[in-house]
Backbone as numpy.savetxt, mean C-alpha at the origin, in Angstrom:
# Nx Ny Nz CAx CAy CAz Cx Cy Cz
4.67 16.60 -0.48 4.31 15.65 0.55 4.79 14.26 0.14
5.40 13.56 1.05 5.88 12.21 0.79 4.78 11.19 1.04
4.74 10.17 0.20 3.77 9.09 0.38 4.50 7.77 0.44
4.20 7.02 1.46 4.70 5.66 1.58 3.50 4.75 1.35
3.66 3.74 0.55 2.55 2.88 0.18 2.80 1.44 0.59
1.72 0.77 1.00 1.79 -0.66 1.25 1.67 -1.37 -0.10
2.58 -2.27 -0.35 2.57 -3.03 -1.60 2.76 -4.51 -1.26
2.07 -5.36 -1.97 2.08 -6.81 -1.74 2.94 -7.47 -2.79
3.92 -8.27 -2.39 4.81 -8.96 -3.33 4.03 -10.07 -4.04
4.06 -10.04 -5.39 3.31 -11.03 -6.16 4.19 -11.95 -6.98
5.47 -11.61 -7.13 6.42 -12.47 -7.85 7.75 -12.44 -7.11
8.52 -13.51 -7.20 9.82 -13.52 -6.52 10.73 -12.41 -7.02
11.63 -11.98 -6.13 12.60 -10.95 -6.50 13.46 -11.43 -7.66
13.79 -10.49 -8.55 14.63 -10.79 -9.70 15.70 -9.71 -9.78
16.91 -10.07 -9.42 17.99 -9.09 -9.42 17.77 -8.04 -8.35
17.72 -6.79 -8.75 17.55 -5.68 -7.81 16.13 -5.14 -7.76
15.15 -5.95 -8.21 13.76 -5.49 -8.18 12.81 -6.64 -7.84
11.59 -6.25 -7.52 10.56 -7.23 -7.20 9.22 -6.68 -7.71
8.36 -7.58 -8.19 7.04 -7.17 -8.68 6.08 -7.15 -7.51
5.36 -6.01 -7.38 4.41 -5.83 -6.29 3.06 -5.39 -6.85
2.05 -5.48 -5.99 0.70 -5.05 -6.35 0.22 -4.09 -5.27
-0.36 -2.96 -5.68 -0.86 -2.01 -4.69 -2.31 -2.36 -4.32
-2.91 -1.55 -3.48 -4.25 -1.85 -2.97 -5.32 -1.74 -4.04
-5.00 -1.09 -5.16 -5.94 -0.97 -6.27 -5.73 -2.05 -7.33
-4.77 -2.95 -7.08 -4.51 -4.03 -8.02 -3.50 -3.70 -9.11
-2.92 -2.50 -9.07 -1.92 -2.11 -10.06 -0.59 -2.78 -9.73
-0.01 -3.43 -10.72 1.27 -4.12 -10.51 2.41 -3.32 -11.14
3.56 -3.34 -10.45 4.75 -2.65 -10.95 5.97 -3.27 -10.31
7.11 -2.99 -10.90 8.38 -3.41 -10.31 8.90 -2.29 -9.44
9.42 -2.64 -8.26 10.05 -1.66 -7.39 11.47 -2.10 -7.10
12.32 -1.12 -6.86 13.74 -1.37 -6.62 13.98 -1.90 -5.21
14.95 -2.78 -5.08 15.36 -3.31 -3.78 16.66 -2.67 -3.30
17.13 -1.62 -3.97 18.41 -1.01 -3.61 18.42 -0.43 -2.20
17.27 0.01 -1.69 17.20 0.58 -0.33 16.69 -0.43 0.69
16.45 -1.65 0.25 15.85 -2.69 1.11 16.95 -3.48 1.81
16.88 -3.58 3.13 17.95 -4.25 3.88 17.46 -5.47 4.67
16.20 -5.88 4.47 15.63 -6.99 5.24 15.78 -8.34 4.55
16.81 -8.54 3.77 16.96 -9.80 3.04 16.16 -9.74 1.76
15.80 -10.89 1.23 15.03 -10.93 -0.01 13.55 -11.11 0.31
12.68 -10.22 -0.17 11.25 -10.37 0.12 10.66 -11.55 -0.63
9.71 -12.21 -0.01 9.08 -13.35 -0.63 7.68 -13.04 -1.10
7.16 -13.88 -1.97 5.79 -13.72 -2.45 4.86 -13.75 -1.24
3.96 -12.80 -1.18 3.02 -12.70 -0.06 3.45 -11.69 0.99
4.71 -11.27 0.97 5.17 -10.26 1.93 4.55 -8.90 1.59
4.38 -8.09 2.62 3.96 -6.70 2.46 5.19 -5.83 2.63
5.34 -4.85 1.73 6.48 -3.94 1.77 5.99 -2.50 1.89
6.79 -1.69 2.55 6.57 -0.25 2.57 7.41 0.31 1.42
6.76 0.98 0.47 7.42 1.45 -0.75 7.29 2.97 -0.83
8.40 3.61 -1.17 8.42 5.06 -1.35 9.17 5.40 -2.64
8.52 6.14 -3.52 9.13 6.59 -4.77 9.77 5.46 -5.57
9.12 4.30 -5.58 9.62 3.18 -6.36 10.69 2.34 -5.69
10.97 2.62 -4.41 11.97 1.86 -3.66 11.32 1.14 -2.48
11.53 -0.15 -2.39 11.07 -0.90 -1.22 11.96 -0.51 -0.05
11.35 -0.08 1.06 12.12 0.36 2.22 12.21 -0.69 3.31
11.09 -1.37 3.58 11.09 -2.37 4.65 9.90 -3.31 4.50
10.00 -4.43 5.20 8.91 -5.41 5.24 7.95 -4.98 6.34
6.66 -5.18 6.11 5.63 -4.85 7.09 4.96 -6.16 7.51
4.80 -6.34 8.81 4.13 -7.52 9.34 2.74 -7.65 8.71
2.36 -8.86 8.35 1.08 -9.10 7.69 -0.11 -8.62 8.49
-0.10 -8.85 9.81 -1.24 -8.41 10.62 -1.28 -6.89 10.72
-0.11 -6.25 10.75 -0.05 -4.79 10.77 -0.57 -4.22 9.44
-0.19 -4.85 8.34 -0.67 -4.41 7.03 -2.18 -4.55 6.94
-2.71 -5.67 7.41 -4.15 -5.90 7.37 -4.89 -4.86 8.21
-4.38 -4.56 9.39 -5.00 -3.57 10.27 -4.96 -2.18 9.63
-3.84 -1.84 9.02 -3.72 -0.53 8.37 -4.69 -0.41 7.20
-4.80 -1.46 6.41 -5.72 -1.45 5.28 -7.16 -1.28 5.77
-7.52 -1.99 6.84 -8.87 -1.86 7.40 -9.14 -0.43 7.85
-8.15 0.21 8.47 -8.31 1.60 8.90 -8.47 2.54 7.70
-7.71 2.30 6.64 -7.83 3.13 5.44 -9.20 2.98 4.79
-9.70 1.75 4.73 -11.02 1.49 4.16 -12.09 2.21 4.98
-12.01 2.12 6.30 -12.98 2.78 7.17 -12.91 4.29 7.04
-11.71 4.84 6.97 -11.55 6.30 6.81 -12.17 6.75 5.49
-11.97 5.97 4.44 -12.57 6.29 3.15 -14.08 6.22 3.20
-14.62 5.22 3.90 -16.07 5.10 4.05 -16.63 6.30 4.79
-15.99 6.69 5.88 -16.45 7.82 6.66 -16.41 9.11 5.83
-15.38 9.26 5.02 -15.27 10.46 4.18 -16.38 10.50 3.15
-16.70 9.35 2.55 -17.79 9.31 1.57 -19.12 9.66 2.22
-19.37 9.16 3.43 -20.60 9.47 4.15 -20.68 10.97 4.42
-19.58 11.57 4.85 -19.54 13.00 5.13 -19.83 13.81 3.87
-19.28 13.39 2.73 -19.51 14.11 1.47 -20.97 14.04 1.06
-21.58 12.88 1.21 -23.00 12.73 0.88 -23.84 13.62 1.78
-23.53 13.66 3.06 -24.27 14.51 4.00 -24.12 15.98 3.61
-22.92 16.40 3.25 -22.69 17.79 2.84 -23.51 18.13 1.60
-23.55 17.21 0.64 -24.33 17.43 -0.58 -25.81 17.55 -0.27
-26.30 16.70 0.64 -27.71 16.75 0.99 -28.05 18.06 1.69
-27.18 18.56 2.53 -27.41 19.83 3.22 -27.40 21.00 2.25
-26.54 20.94 1.22 -26.48 22.00 0.23 -27.75 22.03 -0.63
-28.36 20.88 -0.85 -29.57 20.80 -1.66 -30.78 21.38 -0.93
-30.72 21.47 0.38 -31.87 21.97 1.16 -32.00 23.43 1.07
């Protein structure tokens, strides 16, 4: 299964890579070899796959997507707690 991740640019691009931070705060360098939207700037959101920045994501779109992911995670945790409580009965 392929995973595309939202990553936040935290340092200016240097050569063919840029330093990004994921939603968990982990920082890493990703390649710009597949990136065609110019040079990403600090604060930009990028769609990253397998260590390659693919495209820039609009900030409001990134924020909305993150909010949806947080809510989905919350709902899943609630469902797991409910399942555990039912099993205990």
